[in-house]
C-alpha positions in Angstrom: 125.9 116.5 101.0 123.9 117.5 98.0 122.2 115.6 95.2 119.6 116.2 92.5 116.4 114.3 91.7 113.6 114.6 89.3 110.0 114.3 90.5 107.1 114.6 88.1 109.3 116.5 85.6 110.5 118.9 88.2 114.2 119.2 89.0 114.9 119.4 92.7 118.0 119.4 94.9 118.4 118.0 98.3 121.1 119.8 100.2 122.6 120.6 103.6 121.6 123.9 105.3 122.8 127.0 103.6 122.3 130.4 105.2 122.0 131.9 101.7 118.5 130.3 101.6 117.2 132.3 104.5 114.6 134.3 102.5 113.2 131.1 100.9 113.2 129.4 104.3 111.4 132.3 105.9 108.7 132.3 103.2 108.2 128.5 103.4 107.7 128.7 107.2 105.4 131.7 107.1 103.2 130.4 104.2 103.0 127.0 105.9 102.2 128.2 109.4 98.5 127.3 109.4 99.4 123.6 108.6 102.5 123.4 110.7 100.8 124.9 113.8 98.5 121.9 114.1 101.3 119.5 114.8 104.7 121.2 115.2 105.3 122.9 118.5 108.1 125.1 117.1 105.9 126.7 114.4 105.6 130.5 114.6 102.9 132.7 113.1 105.7 135.0 111.7 109.3 134.0 111.3 111.5 137.1 110.7 114.5 137.3 108.3 116.8 137.4 111.3 115.2 134.3 112.9 115.4 132.4 109.6 119.1 133.3 109.1 120.0 132.4 112.7 118.2 129.0 112.4 120.1 128.2 109.1 123.5 129.1 110.7 122.6 126.8 113.7 121.4 124.0 111.4 124.6 124.2 109.3 126.7 123.9 112.5 124.6 120.9 113.7 124.8 119.2 110.3 128.6 119.1 110.6 128.5 117.8 114.2 128.7 114.2 115.2 125.7 114.6 117.6 123.6 117.3 115.9 120.5 116.9 113.8 121.3 116.6 110.1 118.7 118.7 108.2 118.3 118.1 104.5 116.5 120.9 102.6 114.6 120.1 99.5 115.0 123.1 97.1 113.6 123.8 93.7 116.1 123.4 90.8 116.5 127.1 90.4 117.0 127.5 94.2 114.2 130.0 94.7 111.9 128.0 96.9 112.3 125.5 99.7 109.9 122.5 99.2 110.5 121.1 102.7 113.0 119.7 105.2 114.0 116.3 106.5 115.8 116.1 109.8 117.7 113.1 111.1 118.5 113.1 114.8 121.2 110.5 115.8 120.2 108.1 118.6 123.3 105.9 118.7 123.9 102.4 117.2 123.2 103.7 113.7 119.7 104.7 114.6 118.0 108.0 113.7 114.7 109.7 114.6 113.2 111.3 111.5 111.3 114.5 111.4 110.0 116.5 108.4 107.9 119.4 107.3 106.6 120.5 103.9 106.0 123.9 102.3 102.3 124.0 101.9 102.7 125.7 98.5 104.4 122.6 97.1 102.6 119.8 99.0 100.7 116.9 97.5 103.1 116.5 94.5 105.2 113.6 95.7 108.3 115.8 96.3 108.7 115.0 100.0 108.1 111.3 99.5 110.8 111.1 96.7 113.2 113.1 98.7 112.7 111.2 101.9 113.2 107.9 100.1 116.4 109.2 98.6 117.8 110.6 101.8 117.1 107.4 103.8 118.7 105.3 101.0 122.0 107.1 101.5 122.3 105.5 105.0 122.1 101.8 104.0 123.1 100.5 107.4 120.8 102.7 109.5 117.4 102.2 111.1 115.0 105.1 111.2 112.1 105.8 113.5 109.4 108.5 113.4 106.4 109.4 115.4 103.2 111.2 114.3 99.8 112.0 115.7 96.9 109.9 114.8 95.3 113.1 113.5 98.1 113.9 111.2 97.0 112.0 108.1 99.5 113.7 105.7 102.4 112.7 107.8 101.1 109.1 108.1 100.7 108.9 104.3 104.2 110.3 103.7 105.7 107.8 106.1 104.0 104.8 104.4 104.8 106.1 100.9 108.5 106.3 101.9 108.5 102.7 103.2 108.0 103.1 106.9 106.0 100.4 108.8 103.7 101.2 111.7 105.2 99.3 114.7 103.5 100.7 117.8 100.5 102.8 118.9 100.7 104.7 122.1 97.0 105.2 122.9 95.8 108.6 124.0 99.4 109.9 124.3 98.7 113.4 123.0 96.2 116.2 123.4 95.6 119.4 121.6 92.9 122.0 121.5 92.3 121.5 117.8 92.3 117.6 117.7 91.5 116.6 121.2 93.0 113.4 122.5 95.1 111.5 120.0 97.3 108.4 119.7 100.9 108.6 118.8 102.0 106.3 116.0 105.6 105.0 115.9 107.0 104.0 112.5 110.2 102.1 111.6 112.2 102.0 108.4 115.3 99.7 108.1 117.4 100.5 105.1 118.5 96.9 105.0 115.6 94.6 104.6 117.2 92.0 106.6 117.8 94.2 109.6 117.2 92.5 112.9 113.8 93.3 114.4 112.7 93.2 118.0 109.9 90.8 118.8 107.4 93.6 118.9 108.4 94.7 115.4 108.3 91.3 113.7 105.0 91.4 112.0 102.5 93.1 114.3 101.7 96.5 115.6 102.0 96.9 119.3 99.3 99.0 121.1 100.3 100.3 124.5 
């Protein structure tokens, strides 16, 4: 799957994993490590070329699998930089858990919000969930900008050295506005 979009006059492409992008992928991860390390357990201080290439091969294989995570890479129009990545993990019954990360060199320009909205819109019968830390304000803003609604708060569910004890926020996005909601989701946020 691949499609183009324009955001703020910039031409972008959203595409499936391509090992040919390994150098751009490596750069995006290494440049963004300070921001990623706060909230993403998989972040590394230094991703090598070999690691980037291996990951993209694995991501391509998973993308084409029924049960694997589908990662969509947001790439500049000229293909020289990766803006970010959106992952959809299938959870059965047409539900997905969404994850994303942004290249810090390109953050704050609306690229991820536009791409996330476009990707989710291509699955009109699906329901999407995502979780984020109460300390991760950028992730919360992106979720809301893309149309997710906060449905649950798990109090004091996380802890890190940098942010201390944090809540976990659970968001939901139903591509069809008339999707059936559970009692907890029908108009109020549940705190547990």
